[in-house]
C-alpha positions in Angstrom: -11.8 -14.3 -9.5 -10.5 -11.5 -7.4 -6.9 -12.3 -6.3 -3.6 -10.4 -5.3 -2.7 -10.8 -9.1 -5.7 -9.6 -10.6 -5.5 -6.3 -8.9 -1.7 -5.7 -8.8 -2.4 -6.1 -12.5 -5.7 -3.8 -12.2 -4.1 -1.0 -11.0 -0.3 -1.5 -11.9 0.4 2.2 -13.7 -2.0 4.3 -11.4 -1.0 7.1 -9.2 -2.0 7.8 -5.9 -3.0 11.5 -4.6 -0.3 13.6 -4.1 1.4 13.1 -0.6 0.6 9.6 -0.8 3.8 8.2 0.2 5.5 4.7 1.2 6.2 4.8 4.9 9.0 2.8 3.9 10.9 4.2 1.0 8.9 7.8 1.0 8.1 7.3 -2.7 5.0 8.1 -4.0 2.9 5.2 -4.4 2.3 3.7 -8.3 0.2 0.6 -8.1 -1.5 -1.1 -5.3 -1.2 0.8 -1.7 -0.9 -1.6 1.2 -2.7 0.9 4.1 -1.7 -0.5 7.6 -4.7 -1.1 9.4 -3.2 -0.6 13.1 -1.0 2.6 12.0 -2.5 5.6 11.7 -1.2 7.1 8.1 1.1 4.2 7.3 0.8 3.1 3.7 3.2 0.9 1.9 4.3 0.8 -1.9 4.4 -2.8 -3.0 8.1 -3.1 -3.4 8.2 -2.6 0.4 5.4 -5.1 0.9 7.0 -7.6 -1.3 10.4 -7.2 1.0 8.3 -7.4 4.4 9.1 -4.1 5.6 8.9 -3.1 9.4 9.6 -0.1 11.2 10.2 0.5 14.5 6.0 1.1 14.5 4.9 -0.9 11.5 5.0 -4.8 12.4 4.7 -7.3 9.9 1.7 -8.9 12.0 -0.6 -5.7 11.3 -3.2 -6.2 9.3 -3.2 -4.4 5.6 -5.6 -3.3 3.3 -4.5 -3.7 -0.6 -6.3 -0.3 -1.9 -6.3 0.6 -6.0 -6.7 4.6 -6.6 -10.0 4.7 -7.2 -10.8 3.2 -3.4 -13.7 5.1 -1.9 -12.5 7.3 0.9 -13.5 7.0 4.9 
């Protein structure tokens, strides 16, 4: 089964491309990246996602896509 936990473990140590940063803490993303399906170029690291962080433009009601480092580019 593919669950969030299996994905988290699978991508735990993987670093995303340089410049891929969390939109809340501004740290480079290591592990799963949560890409907002509403906000352009907005990502959350797993720590900020777990804290349910929001910004002035990114809201908790926005859909997120969990992405590993080797996700296909659009």
